[in-house]
N, C-alpha and C positions, 0 to 999 in steps of 0.2 A: 618722340616725346611720349606718345601714347603707350608704347611698349614699356618704356622706362617707368611710367606712372603705374601701369599694371604690375610690373615687377616689384615696385616698392610696396604696393598694396598687398601683393601676395606674400612678400617677405614679412610684412607686418602681421598678417594672419598666421603665418607659420610660427613666428616668435611668440605670438599670443597663445596659440595652441600648445606650444612647447612648455610655456610657463604654467598653463592650466594643467598640463600633464604632470609637471613637476610638483605643483601644489597638491594634486590628487594623490600622487605617490607618497608625498610627505605626510599627508593626513592618514593615508593607509598604514604607513610605517609607524606613525605615532599611535594610531589605534591598536596596531599589533603589539607594540611595546606595552601599551596600557593594559591590554588583555593578558599578556604574559605576566606583567607585574601583579595583576589581580589574582591570577592563578597561583603564583608563588605566595602571595600574601594569604590567600585562603588556605593553602596547604600548610603554611606556617601556623596560622591561628587555629587550624583544626587540631593540631597536635599539642598546642600550648595548654598548660595546666589551667583549668577553669574551676575555681573554688575559693573558699575562704582561706585565710592564713592558718586557721586551726586545722582545717582539712589537709592543707599542705604539710604542716608539721606532723600530723598523725601519719601521713604517708611516708615521709622521709625518715622519721624516727625509728622505723622498722629495720633500718640498715645499720651496720657497724661502722662503716666508713662513708662519709659524705664529703664530696668535693664540690666546690663552688667556682665557677668562672668569676673573674673580678670585675672587669669593665662592662657596664650596662646590665650587670646582674646584681652585684653587691654595691657597686658605686656607679655613678653616672655624672656627666658634665652638664653644666647649665648653659649649653649651647645646642643649636639644632643638630649638628653633626660633629664628630670628633675633630675633623679637619678645620672646623671654624676656629679652633685654638690657634691654628697657623695664620688665619686672617687677622685675629687680634694681635698676634705677634708681629704681623706685617705692618700694622699701624705704628707700633713702637719702633720697629726697624727703620721705617720710612722717616720717622721724626728724628731719630738719633744718628742714623748712619746713611740717610739719604738714598736708600735703596727702594725703588718703587714697590709699594705694598703688594700689588698684583703680581709683579715679577717674582717677588719673594715667595708668595703663596705657590705659584706654579713650580718654582725651583724646589721648594721644600717637599712637595708631593713627589716630584720627579726623582729627586735624589734618593728619597726613601725607597721608592720602587726599584730604582737601579741597584741600590745597595742590597736589597732583599734578593734580587735576581742573582747578583754576584755571590751572595753568601747563603744561598738556598733558604731564604726566608728568615735568616737569623741575624739580621743587621741590628746593631745596638745604636743607642743615641750618639755615642762617640763616633761610630762609623759614619753615621749620617752627617754629622757636623764636620768631620774631617773632609768629607767630599764637598760639603757646602763652602768650606773655606776656599777650596780650589775653584769652585764654580764662580764665586763672586770676587775671587782674588783679594781677599781681605786678610788682615793679620790674625794670628792665632788668638791673640788677646780679645779682639773684637768678636771673633767667632765664639769664644768661650762665654762672653757676656750674653750673646744672643741665645746660646744654648741654655744658660742659667735662667734667662728670662722665660724661655719656653717652659722650663720646669716650674718656675714661679707661677705662670699662668695655669698650668695643669693643677697645681695645688689650690690656686685661688678659685677655680671654677668647679672643682670636684665636690660632690655631695653624696651622702649615703642613700641607698634605696632602703629606707628605714625598716620596713616590714621584713625584708629579706635578711638584713643584718640582725634583727631581733630573733629571727628563727635560728640563724647560725649560733648566736649567743646561747639560746636556750638548749640547742643540741649539744653544745660543748659542756654546759653545766650538767647535762645528763650523762656525760662520760663518753660521748661519741668521738671518734677520730675525725678530725677536720683537715682537709687539704684545700689549698687555694691554687688555681691553675690559670695561667694567662699567656697567650701569644703576644708578647709585648717587648718593644725595644727599650723601654725605660729601665734604668738600672735598679737593683734591689733596694738601695737606700731611698730612692724616690718612691718606689712602691710601698715601702715600709711607712714612709711619711704620709702617703695618701691613705693607706689603711688606718693608720693611727688617727689621722684627722677625722676620719669617718666613723670612729668608735670601734674599730676592729684592732684591738691591741694584740700583741704577740701571744698572749696566753689564750686567745680564742681560736688558734689554729696550730696544728702540729707540724705541717710541712707546706712549703710554697714552691711551686714549679713555675719558673719563668723561662720562656724560650730563649731570652737573651743570655741566660746562664746555662741551661741544660742543652741548648741547641736542638731541642726536640719540641715538636709543635702539636697542637690539637688538630689544626686544619689538614695536616697530612698523616694524622694518626700515629706518628712516631711516639708521642708521649703516652697514648692509650695502650700501645703494645707493651710498654714498660710497666705502666700501672696495672694492667690486667695480669701481668706475670707476677707482680709483687703482692697482689691481693687475691690470689686464687682461693684461699680458704676463708675469706671474709666476704660478707654481704656488702657490696659496694654500689653506690649510686652517685651520679654527677648531675649538677644543676647548672644550667646556663641559658643564654638567650640566642645563641646561634644554632640554626637548624642543622647545619652540617658539622661544625666543629664541636658543639656541645650536646647534640641530641643523636644524630645519625652515627657519627664516627665511634663514640663509646659503645653503642649497641652492636656495631659491626665487629667489635672486638670483645664481645661477650659481657659487657658491663651494662648495668641499668642506667637510665638517664631520664631526666624530666626537663622539658623545655618551658621556660617562663618568658612571657612577652616582655621585650624591652619597651621603653617609653615611646620610642618613635614608631615602632610597628603598631602599637595601640593607636597612636594618632593617625597613622595611615589608613586605618579601618574605621575611623570615627566619623560622625556626622559633621564635625567642625570642618574637616578637610574638604568634604564634598559640598558643603554649603557655599563656601566662597573661595575655594582654591587658595587657602592661606599660604601654602608652601611656595607660591610664586614670588613672595617678597623675600629678597635676599640681601638687603643691606646689613651691615655688621650689627647694628642695633636690633634689627628684626630677628637675627639669629639668636641673640642673647635673650630677647623677649620670649621667643618660642622655646628656648631651652628652659627658661624659668617656668613658664606656664604649663608646659607638657612634662618635662623631666623632674621638676621640683614639686609641682602641685598636682595637676590632674592625673598623671599616669606614673607617678613615682612608685606606687605600690602595684605589683602585678595581681594583687588579690582584691583590690577595691574597684568595683565596676560601675558604681554610681555614687556621686557625692551628694551630701545633704547639707553641708556647711555653707552658710551664707558668705562668710569671709573668703571661702575658696572661689566661689563664683565671682565675687568682687575682684579678687586678685587676678583671675584669668581673663574675664571679659571686659572689665572696666579699668583695671590698673593701667594697661597700655594706653588707653584713651586719655586718662587724666594725666599720665606722664607726658604724653604728646602735647596736651593743651598747656600744661604748666611750662613746658619747654618753649613752645611757640609764644606764649604770653611774655615770658621773660625776655626773649630775643626781640619780639615786636615792640614792646614798650621801650627797650633800649634804643632801637632804631628811631622811634618817634620822639625820643628825648622826654618821655613821660617821667615826672618826678613824684607822682602820687597816684594811687589807684584806689578807686571805690569799688568794692564788691557789693553788688546790689542784692537786697533781700528778695526772696529767701534763698536763692541759689548760692549766695556768697557765704552762708553761715558755716558750712563745712569746707567750702572751696578756699576761703581766705587763709585759714591756718595751714591747709594742705599746700597752698602755693608758697607761703612764707617758709614752710619747712623745706620745700623743694629748693628755693633760692638760697637758703642757708647752707644746704648741702652742695649746691652747684658753685656758689660764689663765696662760701664761707662767711657770709654776712647778709644782712637784710639790705638789699640794694635799693629798694623802693619802699617808701612808707605806704601803708594801706589803712583803709577804714571799711568797716561793715556798715552799709547805709540802709536804713529801713525804707523800703519803698515797695510799690506794686503798681501795675499799670492802672488799677482802680484808684489808689491813693494819689498817685501823681497826676492822673487825668482830672480827678475832681478838683484839684487845686488850679486847674487851667481852664475851667468852664466859664468863659467870659462872653460868649455869643452863641447865636443859634447855629452858626456854621461849626463852631467848636463842639457843640452837643451832637450834631449830625455826624461829624467826623468820628467822634468817640463811639457813638452807637454802632457805626459800621465796622468798628474794630473788634471783630469776632462775633460769632452767632449768639443768639439768645432765644430761649423758649420759656415763657412764663407769663404771669399776670402783671398788671401795672405795678401793684405793690411789690412784687418780686423784683421788678426792674428798678424801681426807685431805691430799694434796699441794696441790691447786689451791684448796681452800677453807680449810684449817686450817694449811698450812705444815708439816705433819708427814709425814716420809718413812718409810713402813712397807712391809713385804713380807708382806701378809696371806696370800698364797698363793691367794686367790680371784680368779677371772676373771669372776665374775658381773657383769653390766652393770646399773646402776641408772639410772632416769630420774626426775628431779625436775621438778615436784612430785608426780608420780603415785605414786612409791614412797617417800614420806616415812616412813611407819611402818616399812617394812622397813629403810630407811637408819638410822633411829634405833636399831633393834635391833642392826644391824651395828656401829654406833658405840659401843655400850655398853662394850666393853673399853678404849676409847680416851678416855673422858670425863675421867678424872683427868688424863691427859696434856694434853688440850685446855684444861682449867681452869688447870693449873699454867703452861702456855705463855702463856695469856691474861694471867695475873697478871704474868708477867715482861714481856710485850710492853707492857702498860699502864704499868708503871713506866718502861721505857725510852722509851716514847712521850712521857710527861710530861717526862722529862729532855731529850729532843730538842727539844720545843717551847720549853722554858725557854732552851735554848741559842740558838735562832733568834730568839725574841721574849720576852726576860726580863720585860717589863712587861705581858704579855698579860692578866693577871687584872684589871688596872685600865683596860683599853682597851675601847672599844665597837667590836667587830670585825665586819666583813662577810667572808663567805667566797664565793669565786667559783668556779663549776664549770659544766660544760656543762648539767647538768640531770638529767632523768629523775625520780628519786624523792628526791634529796637525801640519799642513804644515807651518804656520807662525813661530811656535816655532822651527821647524827643520831648517829653513833658518836663523832665527835670531841667532841661536847657531853657525851656520857656519860663518856668517858675523862677529859676535862679539867674536868668539872663547871662548864661555862660555856655561856651562851646566845649564839648567833650570829644574825645575819640573813644569809640565803643569797640570792645574786644569780645567776640562771641564764639561759641562753639560752631554754630551754623546760622545762616541767614536766608530768608526768602529774597526775591528780587524787589519786594515792596518794602524797602528800608526807609522808615519814616524820618530818622534823624537827617538824612540827606536833603530833606525838604527845607530844613532850616540851616543848611550848609555845614553840617557836621560830618565827620568821617566815621566809617564803620568798617571793621575788619572781621573776617571769619576764619577760624582755624582750619575747619574741615571743608566747608563748601558754602557757596552762595548760589542759589538755584531758583529759577522761576517756577519750577515744579515742586518746590519744597512745601510739604504739608505736615506741620508738626503733629497733628492728631493721627496721621497715618504713617508715622515714621518712628524708628527706634529712638529718636531724641526724647520721646515721652519717657523712656527708661531713665534718661539722665535727669529730666525734670522731676521724676518721682523720687529720686534720691537726693537731689540738690534742694533740700527743703530745710526747715528749722523746727525746733521743738515747739515754738509758739506758732499760732495760726497765721493766716495771711494778714499782713499789715493793712489796716483800713483807713488810716489817717489819724486825726487828733480830736479829742474832746475840746470843749471851749477853754478849759483850764490848761491845755497843752499836754495833758496826759495822753498816752498812746492807746489806739484802738486796734484790737486784734480780733480776727474771726475766731469762732469756737475752736480752741486748740486741742480738744480731747482726742480728736481723730489722729492728729499729727503726733501728739505726745505719746500716744500708745505705741507708735512705731519707733520711738527714740532709741530704744535699746538695739533694735535691728539695724538702724541707720549707723549707730556707733560701731557695731560689729562690721558693717559693710565698709565704712571708711577706714577701719583698722586694717582690713584686707587690702585696700588700695594703698594705704600708707606703707604696709609691709612690702608690697610689690615695688614701690618707688625706692624704699630703703635697700632692697635686694639689688636693684639696678645699680645704685650708687656703690654698693659693696663690690660689684664686679667691674664696672666701667669707670674710668677716671672722669672727673667733671668736664675735662676738655674734650672728651669724646661723646659726651651726652649733648649733642647738638642736633638740630633739625636734619642736617644733611646725612646723618648716620641712621635715620629712621624713615620708614615709609608711612605716610599718613594713611594709606589704604589698609595696612595691617590692623591698626587699632580700630578703624571704622568697620572693617569686615568682621572682626571678632564681635563687635557690638551687634552688627546686623545678624550674624549667625545665632546669637543669643536670642534676638527678638523674633526673627522670621521663622527660624527652625525650632526654637524653644529648647534645643539641645537636651531633651529629656529632663527638663527642670522639675525637681520635686515641688509639690504643692506648698510646702512650708517655706520655700524660697520665693515662689511666684507671688504669694500674697503680700510680700513686702512692697512690690512695685505698684503704687497707686498715687494719683495726683489729687490734691485737695484744692478745689476752687469752686466758688459760687458765681463766677463771672458770667458763665453762659447759662445760668439757671440750673435746675435739678437739685439733687441731694448734696452736691458738693464733693463727691468722691467719684473719681474716674479710675477704674482698674485697668492697668496696662495689658494684663493677660486676662482675657474674658473667661 
């Protein structure tokens, strides 16, 4: 028995050591691959053209004949990698022909590789689909429909690299001879349609070389041998994005060449990738998002190395997050059978129309009625100050530093001249503050009673049927304070929908439900978190809502600070709206569901913008500021110090 026990123990140790050895070897191999990748990337970027579009034009215009690679040089796709088109095709094939999407993706890649080996790299689209027909044992008619769908997707996702196309156009107008060259299985008619769609009409080039037609390729230099022979007496230069096919091979055959970085290589070397490892997200929606933000926006031009446009930053770093939130909100409210949604001020001012626009695109109609409700934690809390305990609870909701007069004004909406310049700090000085407030309690209670009455009248004027509706309230998050007080004021339960929540969710105390799109965490600190970025842009042209005057008219804080940022905020949300429109132009409404997107991608893009600042220019940074007097101070908190 003892020997057996020792043997088992020894075996366990051996197995444990073996797995430790395997892990170490895997890490070493992974590290080696990473170093090799970095070496190749550095080598690639070192020879890439670095300069302005004008400097690029000046350089290539010295030549008589200029040739351009097509894919990832003149045009690019709005997906992470070209094979992602096959993943999108797989979704369609699975739906209509019941072939597993992953099995189709693997088969599509394998068949193309096999056909290229069989035909020395010169497989055509027809060759590939003839083989796929046998692979899946489907009819010729079905196979033809799948092939046509692939072509349709290629055309749908293709966009020009605008600056490069403009250079080509300008060179042609100067009388230069222009060639287009591509190692590509797609047939000529499809390539012609792709080029035409991207603004490259037939009058902008003199000749096009496709490996599917010529049976000669760039990657094995067979096309360069022919071109070099045909252009011996003319100055010739080639432009492309592949180090071997477009840069090295032409030079090996006596031709000049310039390497320009494609969008993905620029991403690979960017701060964004190394901030949060964004390339680990690989759901199909993630791939389309990355295609849009990198290929269409950030790195579309090989000549722009730093952006200063606010709408560009909104598109890249905030568009995916708002898309994810709108998607989550639409699906969550449907599950909860919500028939009416209140978007709470000020966060709801831009969010409500954005959400309604999203729903119209996704469902082709407005599925849930919405209202923009004026509120703030200050205004809602003041209307619920009915006891000493209520006052204490309110004072502990967020810090404060200032005099008693400051406190009365910023927390209770009462303007007094106490004559005291003593500075209090909450929550540390709670007991002292309660003593100092003693002479003002009756005024606080009577004002609260009036505010509650006026608040109820305001809600009835905005949503007369609210008592009979199942209502969801939407806000940025934190503790759900506004929802908590609104429930007390209106004697109604809500379901709260938030970007993010702390673990101290106040509505749960009065038996309400709260849901968070991105996370709910006990370590959540809004003022130390990139959610301040969201709060800084989810605002309204008018200042913070402070409650009601006695005649029922509305009180707003000084709105000059917020109004001055209105033009910037409208540009910002135009960028977000453009991103969502682009997503819907590429993906069908039925595929824009939560399961096709990773929450982590949108969140990590936001975090990379906040924590690493991603080389943000000053004219963009100054837009991000939060206006509030709730905690004392001058009322402006800059997100980027």
